C-alpha positions as CSV (number, residue, x, y, z in Angstrom):
1,M,22.9,21.7,-59.7
2,K,22.3,21.1,-56.1
3,L,22.4,23.8,-53.2
4,D,24.5,23.7,-50.4
5,K,22.7,24.3,-47.6
6,D,25.3,24.3,-45.1
7,N,27.1,27.4,-46.4
8,W,27.3,30.4,-44.0
9,L,25.0,32.6,-46.0
10,S,22.3,30.4,-46.3
11,K,22.4,29.8,-42.7
12,N,22.6,33.4,-42.0
13,V,21.0,35.6,-44.6
14,R,17.9,36.3,-42.2
15,P,20.1,37.7,-39.4
16,V,22.4,39.9,-42.0
17,V,19.4,41.3,-43.5
18,L,17.9,42.2,-40.3
19,L,21.1,43.7,-38.9
20,F,21.5,45.5,-42.0
21,L,18.1,47.2,-42.0
22,V,18.2,47.9,-38.3
23,L,21.8,49.6,-38.6
24,M,20.7,51.6,-41.7
25,T,17.6,53.2,-39.8
26,M,19.9,54.2,-36.8
27,I,22.3,56.1,-39.3
28,L,19.3,57.7,-41.3
29,I,17.9,58.6,-37.9
30,F,21.3,59.7,-36.7
31,I,22.0,61.7,-40.0
32,D,18.6,63.6,-39.8
33,G,19.4,64.5,-36.5
34,V,22.8,65.9,-36.6
35,F,22.6,67.5,-40.2
36,A,19.6,69.8,-40.1
37,K,19.8,70.1,-44.0
38,F,19.4,66.1,-44.5
39,N,15.8,65.8,-45.4
40,V,14.3,62.1,-46.2
41,A,11.0,62.2,-48.5
42,D,7.9,61.1,-46.1
43,N,7.2,58.2,-48.6
44,W,11.0,56.9,-48.2
45,I,10.3,56.7,-44.5
46,N,7.1,55.1,-45.0
47,L,8.9,52.4,-47.7
48,L,11.6,51.9,-45.0
49,E,8.9,51.5,-41.9
50,L,7.3,49.1,-44.1
51,V,10.1,46.7,-45.1
52,L,11.2,46.9,-41.4
53,I,8.1,45.8,-40.0
54,T,7.6,43.4,-42.5
55,V,11.0,41.8,-41.9
56,I,11.3,41.7,-38.4
57,G,8.1,40.1,-38.2
58,A,8.6,37.8,-40.5
59,Y,12.1,37.2,-38.8
60,F,10.7,36.3,-35.4
61,G,7.6,34.8,-36.8
62,G,9.7,32.7,-39.2
63,R,11.9,31.6,-36.0
64,S,9.1,30.9,-33.8
65,F,7.3,28.7,-36.7
66,E,10.1,27.0,-37.4
67,K,10.7,26.1,-33.6
68,L,7.1,25.1,-32.9
69,K,7.3,22.6,-36.1
70,D,10.5,21.1,-35.1
71,I,9.1,20.3,-31.5
72,D,5.7,18.8,-33.1
73,L,7.9,16.7,-35.7
74,K,10.2,15.5,-32.6
75,K,6.8,14.6,-30.6
76,K,5.4,12.6,-34.0
77,E,8.8,10.5,-33.8
78,E,8.4,9.5,-30.3
């Protein structure tokens, strides 16, 4: 079975995951700030922080790496 690399999801999975994680973080911060009885355990905060740092770093680092790789390939073709 050949995977279709030109479908919408395969092209947008990284931005969608990034958007989802940032939005969920903002929603949790808002809920935590508005409702005083809502309390998130420290281990979940640490996990969310680690996941956000990893995803954001991988997204922007991966995009930069891909762009540099494309520039390098174009130089080799010339």
